[in-house]
Each structure stands twice: as C-alpha cells, then as structure tokens.
C-alpha positions in Angstrom: 182.5 180.5 102.2 185.3 178.5 103.7 184.6 180.1 107.1 180.9 178.8 106.8 182.1 175.4 106.1 184.5 175.3 109.0 181.9 176.6 111.4 179.4 174.0 110.1 182.1 171.3 110.4 182.9 172.3 113.9 179.3 172.1 114.9 178.8 168.6 113.5 181.9 167.4 115.3 180.6 169.0 118.6 177.2 167.4 118.1 178.6 163.9 117.3 180.8 164.2 120.4 177.9 165.2 122.6 175.8 162.4 121.3 178.6 159.8 122.0 179.0 161.2 125.5 175.2 161.1 126.2 175.0 157.5 124.8 177.9 156.4 126.9 176.3 157.8 130.0 173.1 155.8 129.3 174.5 152.5 128.2 177.6 152.1 130.2 177.0 151.9 134.1 179.6 151.5 136.7 179.2 149.4 139.7 181.5 149.4 142.7 183.3 146.0 143.6 183.6 144.7 147.1 186.8 146.5 148.0 185.2 149.7 146.9 182.0 149.2 148.9 184.2 148.3 151.9 186.1 151.6 151.7 183.0 153.6 151.2 181.5 151.9 154.4 184.6 152.7 156.4 184.5 156.3 155.3 180.8 156.6 156.2 181.5 155.2 159.6 184.4 157.6 160.2 182.3 160.4 159.3 179.5 159.4 161.7 182.0 158.9 164.5 183.7 162.4 163.9 180.4 164.3 163.6 180.4 165.4 160.0 178.2 168.4 159.3 177.7 169.9 155.9 178.7 173.6 155.7 176.3 176.2 154.3 177.4 179.2 152.3 177.9 181.4 155.4 180.2 178.8 157.0 182.2 178.5 153.8 182.6 182.3 153.6 183.6 182.5 157.1 186.3 179.9 157.0 187.9 180.8 153.6 190.3 183.8 153.1 188.1 186.4 151.4 190.2 189.4 152.2 193.1 188.5 149.8 196.8 188.0 150.3 199.0 190.8 151.9 202.6 190.5 150.7 203.9 193.1 153.0 
C-alpha cells in the first residue's frame, strides 16, 4: 500500500512540475536587448562572409570519427 502511495505522489509531483514548466514557457517571454541583437547581427554577417553551409547527415558521418579509437 505504501508503494502505491509513493508512486501516486511521484506522479502528482511530476505533473505539477510539468504544469509549472509549461505555464512558464507560455507566460514568460524573453526578448534580446540591443547588445545581444548587435552580437547576433555580427555573427550573421560573419557567417555570410565565410560561406556557411549546413551539413547534411552524410557530411556529418564523413567528418566524424565513426571507426572508433585505436590505442595501439
């Protein structure tokens, strides 16, 4: 009987935490200030100048070490 109460308590606490997190995401919104906007704009310009391209999964697999590590 104590186990059932503990599981029910855990579920109630989890649901309350989930509701708080969802409510916070809906009612608290973040907006960048002027300094953050300036940094984001500088980063965007740097990416445009350097020719940023997004990698697809084949490129990622080609560039990472998928063979493992050899200690010998």
